[in-house]
N, C-alpha and C positions, 0 to 999 in steps of 0.2 A: 163730475160725471164722466165716464169714459166715452170715447167716440163710438158711434153706432157701427163704424167699420173698423174697430180695433182688431189686432191680430190674435190676441189671446184673451181668455176670460179674465176679468179684473174685479177688484172690489170697488164698489161705488160708495162715496160719502155724500149724503144728501141732508139738507136741513130737515129737522123733525116735522115741520108743517107740510112738507111736500109729500104727497101720496103717490108713490110710484110702485107698481108691481114689478119686482125684479124678474119675474118669469117671462116678461115680455121681451127682454133683451137677450140676444144670443151671445153677448159678450160680458155682461155683468154677472160674475159668479157669486158675489156676496154683496150685501148692503148693510151699512150702519146708518140708521137715522139718528143724527147727532142730537144728544141731550146736553152734554157738557163738553167743553173744549178748553184746555189749559196748556201753559208752556211747560209745566213739569208734572210728574206723576203725583207728587205730594199735594200740589194744588188741586189736581183732579180728584184725589181721594177725599179732600175736604168738601168738594162739591157733591160727590156721591153720597156723603153722609146725610144730605138733606133729602135723598130719594126714598120715598116710602112705597113699598110694594105690598099691596093688600089683596087678599082674595085669590092669590096665585103664587106658585113657587117660581124660583128663578135660578139661572146659572150664568156665570160670566166666563167668556172665552176670550183668549188673546188671539187677535187676527193678525197673521203675518202679512206684511206689506212691502217687504223688500227694503225697508229702511235700515241699513246696516250701521247707522250712526248711533243707535241706542241699544235697545234690549235684544234684538234678534241675534246679534253676534254673541250674546251671552248664553244662548242655547235654550233647550227645552225646559230645564229645571227653573230657570229664571222666569220664563213665561208662565209656568204653572204657579210660581210664587206670586206673580202679579195678579193672576186670576183669583187666587185665594185671598190675597190682601184686599182686592177690590170687592169681592163678594162679602167679606166680613164687615165692610163699611156700609153696606146697604141695609136698610131697615126692612126686614122681611124674612121669609123662610126659603132657604136655599135647598135645591134638590139637584144633585149632580147627575142623576140617571134619567129622570123623566120630568124635566122642568116645564112649566107652562109658558115661561117667558125666557128668551135668551137675550143677554146683553153682550156687546162686544166692546173690547178696548184695543186701541191700536195707535201707532205713531204715524202721522201723516205730515210730511214736510217739516219734521222736527217738532211737531206739536202733538200733544196727547188728546185723543178724542174718546168719548164713551157714549153709547146709545143702544137702542134696540137693534138686534142683529137678525138678519134674514138671509138664508142661503137659497139661491135660486134653484128651482127644479128645471133641468135642461129639457123642457118639453120639445123644443125644436129637434133635439138629438134623436128622440124616438121617431120623429116624423121622417127621418131618413129611410126608415124601413117601410117604404110604400110598396104596394103590390105592383105598381107600374111606374116606370121612369124612362127618361131618355137622356142621352149624353149632353145635349145642348141646353137642357132645362136649367134654370137657376137652382143652386144648391139651397138646402133648407135654411142654412144660417144666413145667407145673403137675402133670401126671400123675406125672412123675419125682420131683418134690419130695414129693408125697403118698406115693409108695411109700417114699421114704427116711424119712419121718416114721413111717409104719406099720411098717416093717421095717428098723430101723437095723442089726440083726445078722441075716444071712441063714442062719446055721448052724442046721440041723435045724428050720427053720420051714416049716410048711405053710400056705399062704394061699389065699384065694378072693376073686374079684370076682364076686359073685352078681347084679350088674346091669351086666354087662360092656359092653353096647352094642357099639360098633364095635371095641372091644379096645385102646383107647389105654393104659389102665393095665396090661393084660396084656403088651403089647409092652415097656413100660418095665421091668416087673418081670422078665420073662424075660431081657431083655438084661443084667440084673444077676445072673443065675444063681439067681433065686428060684424055689422050688418053688410054683407057683401054678396054679390052675385057674379057669375062667370059666364062667358060665352066664347065661342071660337068658331071659325068658319070651316075647320077641318073635321068632318064627321067621323073620321077614323080614330080620333084621339079621345072623344068625349066619353065613351064607355069606360075607359081607363081612368079618366078624370073623376067621374062619379064614384067609381069603386075606390079610388084613393081617399076621397072625402069620407065615404061611409066606413072605410077601414078604421078610422080614428073616432067613430061615433059622432061625426059631424054631419051637417046637412046644409045645402043651399041650392038655389036654382042654378042650373048649368044648362045652357041651351045652345043649339046650333044657330049661329048668327054672324054675319059680317059686321065688323065695327062700324061700317058706313051706313048700316041699316038700323042702328040703335036709336030709339026715339025717347025712352024714359030719361029722366033727369037724375043726376047723381052729384054728390058733394065732391067725391074724389074718384079718379080713374087711375089705375096702375097699369101701365102698358109696357110689356116687354116685347119690343118690336121683333118680328120674325127675321131671322138672318141666316139660317142654315141652308144647305144646298137644296133641300126639299121645299123651302119657303122663301125663295128669292122674290123680292118685291122691288118694283121700280121706284124711281124718284117721285113719279106722279102718284103712285099708290101710297107711298109714305105721306105725301102731302095731303091726300084725300083722307087717310086715316087720322091724321092729326087735326085736320079741319073738322072732322066729325067729332073727335074728342072735345074740341073747344066748344062745340055746340051742346054736348050733353053733360059736360062736367065742369064744375067751378075750379077745380084744382086737378092738375095732371102730373103724375110722376112717370117719366119715360126712362126705360132701360134700353140702351143702344150700344152697339159695337162700332158704329160708324158716326162721323160728325153729322149732326142734324141741327145745329144752331141756326143756320140760315133758314131752314124750313120752319123751325119753330117761330122765329121772328116774323117771317113773311106770312105765317098763318095767323099771327096776332097774339101769340103768347109772350109773356114776360118771364124770363128765367130768373128765379129768385135764389136758387142754390144748386149746387152740383157736387158730385164726388166721383172719383175714379177708383175702380176696384180691379186690381191686377192679379192674374194668375199665370205666372211664367211670362210669355210674350203676349198673352191674351188679355185684353182690357175691355171692361164694360164701364160705361158711364151711366150714372144715375142723375137725372136732371129734373129738378122740381120747378114746375111752371104754374102760373096763374094767368 
């Protein structure tokens, strides 16, 4: 599986019993849920002969993976020949134009794999076209990755973004079916936040509130600490904000541009993971705490 903070969209290879919606990731471009894996194409063809596709049509596509050691350097014609040969070994009805089911074949680390193929719809990309934005907000791609880190399993999870700003995290979380609410202490931004959410046909509670005044309980809080010139906060304020988060959330994912490890530890959090995201000389840290 590719990193949540990869630089370019990638193809993900997952075991067939793992159910992952590739549209959740802003970096996974394609997915093959592996059914068969072999050292050679001939052995893979023998495996595919046992596959019976009933009640639906199918098509096989060769997925390029940058593996120059085998077929990709042979070019387009060779890849099409592999697709045809693989398709002829499957028991079922092929349809090259409107198939019900797509299979993918590719080379990964010198081994051949075959399985169900899914191409990710770049939902996050459409979310870049919001009615309202500002320069210091998280970009949609990073926001979506952070939501995946914070909430890998959406079942029965209640989440909050208590410094929601213009709503970038809220839009990404809501588009993945996550039960999340937002709040911010800046009354000037919330109208734009609500409009951004509604623009994509989504909805959630967004209210005017200081993080220190939140009383409801949540499983996860995603906190992008204010840092721009209009939102300067003192060390004491950061400490109070994180103390409050510890009170109302079981798990907290903090996004920060300044070192806050000491504050987190002194507040009683345990840091369980972290990542740094750089853009030129500007660096954000994403810190996962319990």
